C-alpha positions as CSV (number, residue, x, y, z in Angstrom):
1,M,-5.2,-22.0,34.1
2,D,-1.5,-22.3,34.2
3,L,-1.7,-26.0,35.0
4,L,-4.2,-26.5,32.2
5,A,-2.0,-24.7,29.7
6,E,1.0,-27.0,30.7
7,N,-1.1,-30.2,30.4
8,M,-2.4,-29.1,27.0
9,K,1.1,-28.7,25.7
10,I,1.8,-32.4,26.4
11,N,-0.2,-33.5,23.3
12,A,-0.2,-30.3,21.3
13,V,2.2,-28.3,19.2
14,R,1.9,-24.6,18.4
15,L,3.4,-23.5,15.1
16,L,3.9,-19.8,14.6
17,R,4.1,-18.1,11.1
18,T,7.8,-17.5,11.7
19,D,8.4,-21.3,12.4
20,V,7.1,-22.1,8.9
21,L,8.1,-19.1,6.8
22,K,11.8,-18.8,7.8
23,D,12.5,-15.9,5.5
24,L,9.5,-13.8,6.5
25,P,10.7,-10.2,6.9
26,D,9.9,-8.2,10.0
27,V,7.0,-5.8,9.8
28,T,8.0,-2.2,9.3
29,Y,6.1,0.2,11.5
30,T,6.2,3.9,10.5
31,H,4.7,6.6,12.8
32,L,3.0,9.5,11.0
33,P,2.7,12.4,13.5
34,Y,0.5,15.2,12.5
35,K,-1.1,18.3,14.2
36,L,-4.7,19.2,14.5
37,A,-5.8,22.6,13.4
38,P,-5.7,25.1,16.3
39,A,-9.5,25.4,16.5
40,H,-9.8,21.5,16.3
41,L,-7.2,21.1,19.1
42,K,-9.0,23.7,21.3
43,L,-12.3,21.8,20.7
44,Y,-10.6,18.5,21.6
45,E,-9.2,19.9,24.8
46,Q,-12.6,21.4,25.7
47,L,-14.4,18.1,25.2
48,V,-11.7,16.3,27.2
49,D,-12.3,18.6,30.1
50,E,-16.1,18.0,29.8
51,Q,-15.7,14.3,29.8
52,L,-13.4,14.3,32.8
53,L,-15.9,16.5,34.7
54,V,-18.6,13.9,34.0
55,L,-16.3,11.2,35.5
56,E,-15.4,13.3,38.5
57,N,-19.1,14.1,39.2
58,S,-19.9,10.4,39.1
59,G,-17.8,10.0,42.3
60,G,-14.8,7.9,43.1
61,K,-11.8,7.3,41.0
62,I,-11.6,6.4,37.3
63,D,-11.7,2.6,36.9
64,A,-10.9,0.5,33.8
65,T,-14.5,0.7,32.5
66,Q,-14.5,4.5,32.8
67,S,-11.1,5.0,31.2
68,S,-12.1,2.8,28.3
69,R,-15.2,4.9,27.8
70,L,-13.2,8.1,28.0
71,Y,-10.7,6.7,25.4
72,N,-13.5,5.8,23.0
73,A,-15.2,9.1,23.4
74,L,-12.1,11.2,22.8
75,Q,-10.5,9.1,20.0
76,Q,-13.6,9.8,17.8
77,I,-13.1,13.6,18.2
78,V,-9.8,13.4,16.3
79,V,-11.4,12.2,13.0
80,H,-14.8,13.8,13.3
81,Y,-14.0,17.5,13.7
82,G,-17.0,18.5,11.7
83,Y,-19.4,16.4,13.7
84,F,-18.2,17.6,17.1
85,A,-18.0,21.2,15.9
86,S,-21.5,21.0,14.5
87,D,-20.1,22.2,11.2
88,E,-19.7,19.5,8.5
89,S,-17.5,21.9,6.4
90,K,-14.7,21.5,9.0
91,R,-12.3,18.6,8.1
92,S,-9.9,16.9,10.3
93,A,-6.2,16.8,9.5
94,S,-6.6,13.0,9.6
95,F,-7.9,13.1,6.1
96,D,-4.8,14.9,4.9
97,V,-2.8,12.0,6.3
98,I,-4.9,9.5,4.5
99,D,-4.6,11.4,1.2
100,A,-0.8,11.7,1.6
101,V,-0.4,7.9,2.2
102,V,-2.6,7.1,-0.8
103,D,-0.6,9.4,-3.0
104,E,2.7,7.9,-1.7
105,L,1.6,4.4,-2.6
106,E,1.3,5.4,-6.3
107,G,-1.6,3.1,-7.1
108,R,-0.8,0.2,-4.7
109,K,-3.7,-1.1,-2.6
110,L,-4.2,0.1,0.9
111,I,-6.1,-1.0,4.0
112,V,-7.3,1.9,6.1
113,S,-8.2,0.9,9.6
114,A,-10.7,2.7,11.9
115,N,-12.4,1.6,15.1
116,Y,-15.7,3.3,14.9
117,R,-18.7,3.0,12.6
118,M,-18.9,6.8,12.0
119,S,-15.2,6.8,11.1
120,N,-15.5,3.9,8.7
121,E,-18.4,5.5,6.9
122,G,-16.6,8.9,6.8
123,I,-13.3,7.5,5.4
124,F,-15.2,5.3,2.9
125,K,-17.1,8.3,1.6
126,H,-13.9,10.4,1.5
127,L,-12.1,7.9,-0.6
128,A,-14.9,7.3,-3.1
129,Q,-12.7,8.1,-6.1
130,Y,-10.6,4.9,-5.4
131,N,-13.6,2.5,-5.7
132,P,-13.3,1.5,-2.0
133,R,-14.9,-1.4,-0.1
134,V,-15.6,-1.3,3.7
135,I,-15.7,-4.1,6.3
136,Y,-17.4,-3.0,9.5
137,G,-20.2,-3.7,11.9
138,G,-22.7,-1.8,9.7
139,N,-22.5,-4.5,7.1
140,T,-24.0,-8.0,7.0
141,A,-21.5,-11.0,7.0
142,S,-22.2,-11.5,3.2
143,Q,-21.4,-7.8,2.5
144,N,-18.1,-8.1,4.4
145,S,-17.2,-11.3,2.5
146,K,-17.9,-9.6,-0.8
147,A,-15.8,-6.6,0.1
148,V,-12.9,-9.0,0.8
149,E,-13.3,-10.8,-2.5
150,D,-13.7,-7.5,-4.5
151,F,-10.5,-6.1,-2.9
152,K,-8.6,-9.3,-3.8
153,A,-9.9,-9.8,-7.3
154,D,-10.7,-6.3,-8.7
155,P,-7.7,-4.2,-9.6
156,T,-9.9,-1.1,-9.6
157,V,-10.7,-1.5,-5.9
158,R,-7.7,0.3,-4.4
159,I,-8.9,0.9,-0.8
160,L,-10.3,-1.4,1.8
161,V,-11.6,0.4,4.9
162,M,-11.6,-2.0,7.8
163,Q,-12.8,-2.1,11.4
164,P,-10.3,-4.3,13.2
165,T,-12.8,-6.4,15.1
166,S,-14.9,-7.0,11.9
167,G,-12.0,-7.8,9.5
168,G,-8.8,-8.4,11.4
169,Y,-9.6,-12.1,12.1
170,G,-10.1,-15.2,9.9
171,I,-9.5,-13.4,6.6
172,D,-6.8,-14.8,4.3
173,G,-5.5,-13.7,0.9
174,L,-5.2,-10.0,1.5
175,Q,-1.4,-10.4,1.7
176,T,-1.5,-11.5,-2.0
177,V,-2.6,-8.0,-3.1
178,C,-1.7,-5.6,-0.3
179,N,1.3,-4.8,1.9
180,D,0.2,-1.6,3.6
181,V,-2.2,-0.8,6.5
182,L,-2.9,2.7,7.7
183,F,-4.3,2.8,11.3
184,I,-6.1,6.1,11.5
185,E,-7.6,5.1,14.8
186,S,-5.7,2.7,17.1
187,P,-7.5,-0.4,18.4
188,I,-7.9,-0.4,22.1
189,V,-6.8,-4.1,22.4
190,P,-3.2,-4.8,21.2
191,R,-4.3,-8.2,19.9
192,D,-6.7,-6.5,17.4
193,F,-3.8,-4.4,16.1
194,H,-1.5,-7.3,15.6
195,Q,-4.1,-9.5,14.0
196,L,-4.9,-6.9,11.4
197,V,-1.3,-6.3,10.6
198,A,-1.0,-10.1,10.1
199,R,-3.6,-9.9,7.3
200,V,-0.9,-8.3,5.0
201,H,2.3,-9.8,6.5
202,R,4.1,-11.9,3.8
203,N,7.4,-12.3,2.0
204,G,8.5,-9.5,-0.2
């Protein structure tokens, strides 16, 4: 593969965004730490222990496949307190973070990124007052395309809820109307994170 890559470079040129847009500013990353409610944290830790017991009982050490499954299972508990507590009245502090960021933007558009179908649907429902659109695996390709166009063209559509693997690639024009992305769940693959950030990276 290394030899192939070198030979491909003989008759090819790779231009990066920074090669063309010399004045492109760096992306600003802001961490927003928050705490789960004590009962939510206790439930999280209980479910972590249960998941680890399942892995231990399967024999052998934890491999990459198992660690990925563990990560996927546990990350969903953070947003879906009510679901995992079997009490839909319980709300995760994640939604307080979303509300605080929306308020801070004072009417500017925002992309909220979540990995999982249940998360995308829950966040979409929570933000209904902002006339949101959603791009995720539960939509058809035409529904996702319409969501992009609505977000770009309609000033009343303030929020775009986006699953990184469904909307982080091949979409252009979001940077003309939006500069902010809130990752409420982190993509497992770093490339998916950086590709979604690139959707809104522009001058100004």
